C-alpha positions as CSV (number, residue, x, y, z in Angstrom):
1,M,-16.6,17.5,-24.0
2,R,-17.9,14.5,-21.9
3,L,-15.7,11.6,-21.1
4,A,-16.9,8.1,-22.1
5,D,-19.1,6.4,-19.5
6,E,-16.4,3.8,-18.8
7,E,-14.3,6.6,-17.4
8,D,-16.9,7.5,-14.7
9,G,-15.5,7.0,-11.3
10,R,-12.1,5.9,-12.6
11,F,-10.2,8.0,-10.0
12,S,-12.5,7.4,-7.0
13,Y,-10.2,4.7,-5.5
14,E,-12.8,3.0,-3.3
15,G,-10.1,0.6,-2.0
16,L,-8.3,3.4,-0.1
17,D,-9.5,2.4,3.3
18,R,-9.7,5.4,5.7
19,T,-8.8,3.2,8.7
20,I,-5.5,2.3,7.0
21,H,-4.9,5.6,5.1
22,E,-4.2,7.7,8.2
23,K,-0.4,8.4,8.4
24,A,0.3,6.8,11.8
25,R,-1.8,3.7,11.2
26,L,-0.2,3.3,7.8
27,G,3.2,3.3,9.5
28,V,2.1,0.8,12.1
29,L,0.8,-1.6,9.5
30,T,3.9,-1.2,7.3
31,S,6.0,-2.0,10.4
32,L,4.0,-5.1,11.3
33,V,3.7,-6.5,7.8
34,G,7.5,-6.9,7.9
35,H,7.4,-8.7,11.2
36,P,5.0,-11.6,11.0
37,K,5.8,-12.8,14.6
38,G,4.8,-9.3,15.8
39,L,6.6,-6.5,17.6
40,P,6.7,-5.5,21.2
41,F,4.9,-2.2,21.9
42,P,8.2,-0.2,22.6
43,D,9.8,-1.4,19.4
44,L,6.7,-0.4,17.4
45,K,6.5,2.9,19.1
46,R,10.2,3.6,18.2
47,L,9.8,2.5,14.6
48,C,6.7,4.7,14.1
49,N,8.0,7.6,16.2
50,L,4.8,7.8,18.2
51,T,4.1,8.5,21.9
52,D,2.7,5.8,24.1
53,G,-0.8,7.3,24.1
54,N,-0.8,8.0,20.4
55,L,0.3,4.5,19.5
56,S,-2.2,3.0,22.0
57,R,-5.1,5.0,20.3
58,H,-4.1,3.9,16.8
59,L,-3.7,0.3,17.9
60,A,-7.2,0.4,19.4
61,V,-8.7,1.6,16.1
62,L,-6.8,-1.1,14.2
63,Q,-7.7,-3.8,16.7
64,E,-11.4,-2.8,16.6
65,A,-11.2,-3.1,12.8
66,G,-9.8,-6.6,13.1
67,L,-6.4,-5.6,11.5
68,V,-4.1,-6.2,14.5
69,S,-4.1,-8.3,17.6
70,L,-2.6,-7.3,20.9
71,E,-1.3,-10.1,23.2
72,K,-0.5,-9.2,26.8
73,G,2.3,-11.3,28.4
74,H,5.6,-11.0,30.2
75,A,9.2,-10.8,29.0
76,H,12.1,-10.6,31.5
77,N,9.7,-10.4,34.4
78,R,8.0,-7.3,32.9
79,P,4.6,-6.9,31.3
80,Q,4.8,-6.8,27.5
81,T,2.3,-6.2,24.8
82,L,3.0,-7.9,21.5
83,C,1.4,-6.3,18.5
84,R,0.7,-8.5,15.5
85,L,-1.0,-8.2,12.1
86,T,-4.0,-10.6,11.9
87,P,-4.3,-12.8,8.8
88,A,-7.4,-10.7,7.8
89,G,-5.4,-7.5,8.5
90,R,-2.6,-8.7,6.3
91,A,-4.9,-9.4,3.4
92,R,-6.7,-6.1,3.8
93,F,-3.4,-4.2,3.9
94,L,-2.1,-5.9,0.8
95,E,-5.3,-5.1,-1.0
96,Y,-5.0,-1.5,0.1
97,L,-1.4,-1.4,-1.3
98,T,-2.6,-2.7,-4.6
99,V,-5.0,0.3,-4.9
100,L,-2.3,2.7,-3.7
101,E,0.0,1.4,-6.4
102,Q,-2.7,2.1,-9.0
103,V,-3.0,5.7,-7.6
104,V,0.7,6.2,-8.1
105,R,0.6,4.7,-11.7
106,D,-2.4,6.9,-12.6
107,A,-0.8,10.0,-11.2
108,A,2.5,9.4,-13.0
109,E,0.7,8.7,-16.3
110,A,-1.5,11.9,-15.9
111,A,1.6,14.0,-15.0
112,G,3.5,12.8,-18.1
113,P,7.2,13.7,-18.5
114,A,8.5,16.5,-16.4
115,P,8.4,19.8,-18.3
116,D,11.6,21.6,-19.1
117,L,11.4,24.7,-16.9
118,R,14.8,26.2,-17.8
119,P,14.6,29.6,-19.3
120,A,14.9,29.6,-23.1
């Protein structure tokens, strides 16, 4: 039995962006979307439970993709990096979330109600 042509590619989810979909980067973007003024590097590191090097690498990928900006400055006479979601990054992340919500809806619909696994 062949599915109707309108079903072709229904579950390909082209909007699941590989740059965002990686676990650590997803955590970084989720942290930043809730802090529009940005987060200092140490706070973001703590929220995402990442090492300095790991967070730096993921921020570099996100910055290269235009999703985040990194602003070097000083706070309390110490160097500080402020991490902020760019306007384009915010829009792209929200689009990604819309696709992810569709994945969840489709999976829940396909799974149907939980089967009763109790012995008869």
